[in-house]
C-alpha positions as CSV (number, residue, x, y, z in Angstrom):
1,M,35.3,-22.4,78.1
2,L,32.2,-21.4,80.0
3,N,34.1,-18.4,81.1
4,I,34.7,-17.3,77.5
5,L,31.1,-17.6,76.5
6,S,29.9,-15.7,79.5
7,S,32.5,-13.0,79.1
8,L,32.1,-10.0,76.9
9,W,34.4,-11.4,74.3
10,G,32.3,-14.5,74.1
11,K,29.2,-12.5,73.3
12,V,31.0,-10.5,70.7
13,L,32.3,-13.7,69.2
14,I,28.7,-15.2,69.0
15,I,27.4,-12.0,67.5
16,A,30.2,-12.0,64.9
17,A,29.6,-15.6,64.0
18,G,25.9,-15.0,63.7
19,S,26.5,-11.9,61.6
20,A,28.9,-13.9,59.4
21,F,26.4,-16.6,59.0
22,A,23.6,-14.1,58.1
23,L,25.9,-12.3,55.7
24,A,26.9,-15.6,54.0
25,G,23.2,-16.4,53.6
26,A,22.5,-13.0,52.1
27,F,25.3,-13.4,49.6
28,F,24.0,-16.9,48.7
29,L,20.5,-15.5,48.1
30,L,21.9,-12.6,46.1
31,W,24.1,-14.9,44.0
32,S,21.3,-17.3,43.3
33,S,19.0,-14.5,42.3
34,T,21.7,-13.0,40.1
35,S,22.3,-16.4,38.5
36,E,18.6,-16.8,37.8
37,R,18.4,-13.3,36.3
38,L,21.5,-14.0,34.2
39,A,20.0,-17.2,32.9
40,E,16.7,-15.4,32.0
41,S,18.7,-12.6,30.3
42,Q,20.7,-15.1,28.3
43,A,17.5,-16.9,27.2
44,D,15.9,-13.5,26.3
45,L,19.0,-12.6,24.3
46,A,19.0,-16.0,22.4
47,L,15.3,-15.4,21.6
48,S,16.0,-11.9,20.4
49,V,18.9,-13.1,18.2
50,A,16.7,-15.8,16.7
51,A,14.0,-13.3,16.0
52,N,16.5,-10.8,14.5
53,E,17.9,-13.6,12.2
54,A,14.3,-14.4,11.1
55,N,13.7,-10.8,10.3
56,V,16.9,-10.4,8.4
57,A,16.0,-13.5,6.3
58,A,12.5,-12.1,5.7
59,I,14.0,-8.7,4.6
60,D,16.4,-10.5,2.2
61,D,13.4,-12.4,0.7
62,L,11.5,-9.2,0.3
63,R,14.4,-7.5,-1.4
64,R,14.9,-10.4,-3.8
65,E,11.1,-10.3,-4.5
66,A,11.3,-6.6,-5.1
67,D,14.2,-7.0,-7.5
68,T,12.3,-9.7,-9.4
69,L,9.2,-7.5,-9.6
70,D,11.2,-4.6,-10.8
71,R,12.8,-6.7,-13.6
72,L,9.3,-8.1,-14.6
73,L,7.9,-4.5,-14.6
74,V,10.7,-3.4,-16.9
75,E,10.1,-6.4,-19.2
76,A,6.4,-5.8,-19.3
77,S,6.9,-2.1,-20.1
78,E,9.3,-3.0,-22.9
79,R,6.7,-5.5,-24.3
80,E,3.9,-2.9,-24.1
81,R,6.1,-0.3,-25.8
82,A,6.8,-2.8,-28.7
83,I,3.1,-3.7,-29.0
84,R,2.1,0.0,-29.1
85,S,4.8,0.6,-31.7
86,Q,3.5,-2.3,-33.8
87,A,-0.1,-1.1,-33.4
88,N,0.8,2.4,-34.6
89,A,2.7,1.0,-37.6
90,R,-0.3,-1.2,-38.6
91,R,-2.6,1.8,-38.2
92,S,-0.3,3.8,-40.4
93,E,-0.2,1.0,-43.0
94,I,-4.0,0.8,-43.0
95,T,-4.4,4.6,-43.3
96,D,-1.9,4.6,-46.2
97,L,-3.7,1.6,-47.9
98,A,-7.0,3.3,-47.5
99,R,-5.7,6.4,-49.3
100,E,-4.2,4.4,-52.1
101,N,-7.0,1.8,-52.6
102,D,-10.7,2.7,-53.0
103,D,-11.9,-0.8,-52.1
104,V,-10.1,-0.7,-48.8
105,Q,-11.6,2.8,-48.1
106,T,-15.1,1.6,-48.9
107,Y,-14.6,-1.4,-46.5
108,L,-13.2,0.8,-43.8
109,D,-16.2,3.3,-44.3
110,S,-18.7,0.5,-43.7
111,P,-20.5,0.6,-40.3
112,V,-18.8,-1.1,-37.4
113,P,-21.1,-3.4,-35.3
114,D,-21.9,-2.0,-31.9
115,A,-20.3,-4.9,-30.1
116,L,-16.9,-4.0,-31.7
117,R,-17.3,-0.3,-31.7
118,G,-16.0,0.0,-28.1
119,L,-12.9,-1.9,-28.9
120,L,-11.7,0.4,-31.6
121,N,-9.6,3.4,-30.9
122,P,-9.0,5.5,-34.0
123,A,-6.5,7.8,-32.4
124,P,-2.9,6.6,-32.6
125,V,-1.1,6.0,-29.4
126,D,2.4,7.4,-28.9
127,E,5.4,5.3,-27.8
128,D,5.2,6.1,-24.1
129,G,1.5,5.3,-23.9
130,D,0.1,8.6,-22.7
131,G,-1.9,9.4,-25.9
C-alpha cells in the first residue's frame, strides 16, 4: 500500500480525490447560494403579487367611485336644468302678469332694497345655463 502512495499513480489518485472533494464543496456552495437566491426571488415575487393585487383593488375602487360621481353629476345637471326651466317659466309668468295687471307692474317697479339687488338677475337663463 505504501508503494501505491509513493508511486506516481498514488499521487494522481490523491490529487484526483482532493480535486473531487474541492469540486463537491464548490457545488455545495453554489447550490446553497442558488437556493438562497431562489428563496429571495420567491419572496420578492410574493410581495410583488400582493402589491399588484392591492393596486388592482384600488383601481377597481376608483373606477366604481368615478362611475358614482359621473351618475351624480348627470343627476345634478338634470336637476339644475329643471330648476332653470322652472325659473324661466316663473319669470315669464311674472312678465305676463305685469303686462296684464297695473298693480303688479307698480309693485315690480318699486325700488329693490340694496341687500336684495345683487340676488336678482332680470335676464332669463336658457336651458343649457350659458345665458
